[in-house]
N, C-alpha and C positions, 0 to 999 in steps of 0.2 A: 158570570158578566161579560158582554163584548167590549172590546177596546174598540174607540174609533180611531179609525186610519185616515188621516189626512190625503188625500190624493194630489199629489205634486203638478202643477198645471205645465201644460205639454211647452209652452212657449212664456217668457216673461215679457212685461208690457215695457216698453222702450221709451213711452212718451211722446212717440209721435204717432200720429193718426194713420197708421197702414196696417195692411191685411199681414197677419201674422201667417209664414209658409205653413203648408200641410204637412211636409215631412220632417222630420226633427235629425239634427247633426249630432256630433261629437266634436265640433271645432270650438278650440276656446275662443276664437275671436269673432266668434257668431254672435249679433247682438242679441238674439232672443234665445239661443241656448247656450251660448259662452256668457264669458263676464265683461264683454267689451260696453263701453257705455257710449252713447253718440252725442256730440254738441255741435253746436253751430251752425252752418251753411246746411241746405237740404238743396240738391240740383237735381234736375230732369235731364236725361239725354239718352244718347243712342250708343248702344255696345260696338264697337268699331275692330274691336280685337279680345280674342280669349286664348291666345296662346301660351301666356304665364300659368303657372302652377295656383290655383286660386284665386288669381287675379284678373280682371277685365280692365279694358279700355274704352272710357266712355267719353266721346266728342258731345260738345254742345256748341251750337251755333247762334249767337249774338248779332242783332243788328243793330246799328247805333245811328241817327241822324248827323250829318255834315252840313252845318249853316252854311259854310263859306261855298260850296260847291251845289247846295240846295237838293243834296241824293242822299241816299243810305248806303252804309258799307257794310257787308257781312263779314264777320271774323269766328273764329273757331278756335274753342279751348278744349285740351284734350285733359282728362284726368284719369289716374289710377287707383282703382280701387279694388279692396278685397272682396271677393265674393263666396260667402259659406257655401257648402256642399248641398244645403236644403235650398237654395235658390240656384236654380240652373237658368242660369242665362246663355243666350247664344249671339251670335253675331247679328245685328240688325233688331234686337230686341230695345223697347223702351223701358227703361230702368230708373229708379229714383237712389241717389246714394247721399249718403249722409257724413258729415265730418265727425272724424273720433281723434283719439290720439293717434302719433305716427307709429305705423306699423311697420316701417321699413324706411329707407332712404327716400324713396318717392310714392309709396302708399299712406295717405291720410283721410282716406274715405272707406267707406265699407256701405256695400249693397242693402239695401233694407226691402225694396220692393219690385216686383216685375210686373210692370203696366199692361 
């Protein structure tokens, strides 16, 4: 009699409609291969720095209308996000980050997709 062996899936479902990474990693703070859950905001931006260990800086540009001057103003926001080893993001790449629990003093986002 043969035993049925259940195959463990490569990546778990994080509840967001994104492509799962092709590579696997052993990072405990990876939403796909670790135990980190995502919730809240999902932001799209461009990677501006990768100098920190497993962390990227994501820049997002916002335009808003100023009625008094009848013009648009451009503002930028910069977010620090954890980047798991299975998602290799470089400077200039467009990425999607999701809010998670605070991982450090400045990091409350995790990279979930490289677009």
